N, C-alpha and C positions, 0 to 999 in steps of 0.2 A: 759500633752501636749506632752511631750517627748515620752511617751509610745504610744500615739495615732499616732504620726508621724511615729514611728517605725512600727507600725502595717500597716499603709498605705503603707509605702515603701515595706513591705513584700508582701502585696497583689499585688502591682504593679509589683514587681519582679516575683512573681509567675505567673501573667498574661503574662508577656513578655516571660518567659520560655515556657509556654504552646503555645503561638503564634509561637515561634521559632520551637518547636517540630512540630506544625501543618504545617508550611511552609516547614520544612525538609521532612516530610512524603509526602507532596504534590509533592516535587521535585523528589521523588523516585517513585511516583505512575504512572502507565500508563495513557495516555491521556483519558479523559472521553469517547470520541466515541468508543475507543477500549474496555473500560470497559463494554459498553453496548452490545457488541457482544455475540451471543450465543455460545454454545459448538461447536467446529469445528476442522478441521484438520490442518488449517493454518490460519494465520492472517497477513494482510498487512495494514500498516498505512502510510498516507502521509499528511504532513502539507504543503499546497499549498502556503501559504503567502510568505515564503522565496524564493520559486521557482519562484513565479511571479516577485518578486523584482529582482531576478537574470536574468530573461528573459527580463525584461524592461531594465535593464542595457545593455543588449546586443543589444537593439534597433532593434529588429526583426520586419519584416513586419507583419501586421495583417493577421491572417490566412484566407483562403477562406472557407467560410461556405457552406455546402451543403444545398439545398432548404429546406429539411425536418427540419434541425436543426435551420435554420432562422425562419421557421414557428413556431417552439417551443418557440424561443425567443420572437417572436411577440405576441404569445398567453399568455405566462406566465410572461414575463418580466425578465426571469432568463437566464443568460448567464453563463454557468458552468465555463468558462475560467476565468471570473472576480469575480463571486459571490461564488464559492465554496472554503471554507477555509480549511476544514479538511475532510478526508475520511478514514474510518476504514472498512476493508473488511474481512469477514470470508469466508473461503474456505471449502466446504463440499465435501468429496470424494463420487463419485457416483458409485454404484455397476456395472452399465453398462456404460462404457466410450464412447460407440457409441450412447447413447440415446440423447434426446433433450438437456440435460444439459452438454453433453460432459463429460470429466473426473471429473469435479467439478461444483457444484452449488455454489452460493454465497449468503451471506447476508451482507448488507452494512448499515452503519450509516454515513450520510452526514451532514456536519455542514456548515453554512454560510448564506448568504442573499438569501435563496432559498425557503422560504415558503410563504404562503399568500393565499388570496381567489382566485386569478387568477390561481394559481397551482391547487387548489381544483377543480375549474371549468374544467380545462384541464383534470385532472384525472377522474372526473365524466363523462366527454364526451367520454373518451377512455376506461373506465372500462366495462368489461363484466358483473361484479357483484361487490358487496361490502359486507363488514362484519363490525360489530361493536364489538370491543374487548377492555375491560377495559376503556371504554369511548372514544376510538379512532376509527376513520373510516379507514378501510383497503380497498383499491381499488384493485381489481383483474383484471389485464390487460393481455390479451392474446398476446404472442409475440413468433413467431418462434417455435411453438409447446410447449411452456411453459406458466405457469402462473406466471406473475411477480406481487408481492404484494407490494404496496406502502402505506405508512402512514405518515402523519405529526405528530410527537410525541412531538414537542416542537416548540417554536416560531422561532427557527433557525435550527431545527433538522428534518431530514427525515429518516425514516427506509425503506429499500428496500430488498426484498429477492425473489429469483426464486427457492428456495428449493420446491420439489414437494408437500410438505404439509405445513400448516400455522404455525407449531410449532415453527419455527425459528424466524419469526417476532413477534409472541406472546412472545417469550423469551426476545427479545429486549425491547418490551413494558414493560414487568414485571421488567426488570433490571433498568428501569428509577427510580424506587423508592429507589434503593440502590446505585445509581451512585455516590452520594456524598462521600461514603466511599472510601478512596484512594486506597484500595487493593481489591476492589470488581472486579469481572471479571471472565472470563472462566478458566477452568482448565489449558489450554495451556498457557494462559496469566500469570497465577500465576507461572507456572513452568519455563518460559523462559524469561520473560520480564527483569529480572535482568541481562541477557546476552547482552541486547541492550545497545550500548554505549550512554553516556550522550550527549545531544545536537543533537541527531539524527533527521534529518529532515524527513526522511522516513525509515521504517524498516519492516521487516517481520520475523515471527517465525513459526516453524512447517513445515508442508509439503507444502511450498509455491511454489514448482515447478509444482503443479498440473495443472495450466493453460497452462504451456508450454509443457505439456506431449504429446509425439507422440509414440505410440506403447510401452508404459512403460518407455520411456527414456525422458529426459528433453533436449529440443532443444531451444537455444536462438541465434538470428541473424544467423540462419542457421547451427550453430555449435552444434553438439550433445555432450552433456556433460556426462562424465562417472559417472552419479548420477542417482539413482532411484527416482521415484516420491514420494515414501514414506520416503525418506531421511528427517531427521530433520535438518533444516537449520536455521541459524540466520543471516539475512542479514541487512545491514544498510548503509545509506548515511549520512555523516556528513560534515560540512564545512572543507575544506582543508586549514588550516592556516599554514603559513601566505600567501599562494598563492591566490590572489584575484580571485573570481568567479569560483574557482575550488572546486570540491567535492571529498571526500574520500569514496571509495566503499570498504566495508568489507563484505565478505561472509564466514561464518563458518559452516561446516557440522559436525554433531556428528555421527561418524561411529559406527558400532556394536562393534568393538574392535580395538586394536592398529594395528593389522596386516592389517585389511581392510582399516584403515586410511592411512597406508604406501602405499598400492596399489592405493588408490584413489588419493593420493598426487602425486605419480609418473605419473598417467595417466593425471591428470590435467596440470602438468608442461609440459608434452609432447604436450598436446593440445595447450597450450599457445605458445609454440615454433613453432608449425605447423601454428598457426594462424598468428604469426608474419611474417612467410615466405610468407604466402598467401597474406597478405595485402601489402607486399612490391611491388608486381607487379601491384597493382591497380593504376588507374590514380590519379593525384593529384587534390583533390577538398576538400571542407570543411568536408564532411562526412568521406571520406577515410582517410584524415589527422588526423582527430579527433580520429578515431578508431585506427590508428597506434600509436598515443600518449598514448591512454589508454593501449594498449597491451605492449608498451615499459615500462610502470610502474608496470605491473602486477607482483605479487610475490606470490608464492605458498609455504607454510610451513606446517609442521605437528607438533602437540603437543599432544602426547599420542593418545587418540582415536578421536582427532579433526583435521580437515583439514581447514586451513585458507587461503583464497585468498584475497589479497588487491590490489587495483589499484586507480589511480587518474583519475577522470572524468574531462578532460580539458574543458575550456570554448568552444573550437571549436566543441568538441564532443557533449556538451549540446546543442549548437546552432543547430547542424545538426539534432538532435532528435526533438527539439522543433519546428523547421521550416519545418518539414516534408520531409527533404532530405532523400534519400534512403541509408540505411546502408547495405552493401553487405552481401550476404550469401555465405557460402562455396559451392563448387561445389558438394559436397556429398549431399547437400540439394536439388539438382535439379535445382539450379540457381535461386530459389525463392528469392525475395527481401522483406525486412521488412520495412513498412512505419509507420510513426506516424499516428494513426487513427484520423479521423475527430471526433469532439465532438459529443455526442449524448445525448438523454434524458436518465434518469436512468432506463427506462423500456426496453431498448434494450439489 
């Protein structure tokens, strides 16, 4: 009896150890939507649940929906603002930045209460053609000179890609069979996910500046950054503890060498100083005050071949972005202003 009890305890202990190891590996693994993405030049991941909680706490006014988006909601029952929980986006550099895809095409994995027969009917009604691959229907929808491919690949998962050929969405479907393995995923994900801080609500790795590219440079909020679109960047947003409702922004660039990193660091520090001076003369409102707070917390440092920029995204800045208030652009950008875009269907 004593020997049997000891054997039972050994088995239970071994099972607990294996469970602990599995939980540890899962905690270190990239989110499943990111593991489904195909090979790419950049990856962006967003967990919308905590952001929704943050915005609800701010008690913002409901957004005004454009008629086309309201029609999509009525036809499918899907409201992206409420029903989308996670989004993982792969960015694919295009050989012709002036083509229909611009500097980058995308492939996306979307997770949430976003699937069902009503969406299938909407997709079938808007598709120019369809394809069956590995038991899944792929709807090919024409949009602004591109073919956008959409497929429901799980009870709460949608795959979308506007890559010129179907290979990227095929890859997403193929990866579904290995998604349970915690360290599955693309080459880029395996190389850089360990650089993403723990508890990040949103993050990006690789050439994530591609969508902001203008003539080979990266421009955000009208400010042209001294970075090239092929720069390898690790960016993340994490909760800013103990400050309530604030977020910590961390952007790290891997430069070609230490000398290049020193030059980039000096240029970014100068740009931050100039931006602070520019925003001081702006009128006092939610958007401008929030931007001033962000710039006042920005710090640029260099560590060997890496350049690190950190800042605090204040509640007022987050409120300005989420409510559609205009963030000012620098005069060098021609006075253009950047707005928060209205929600749209995944085919746009």
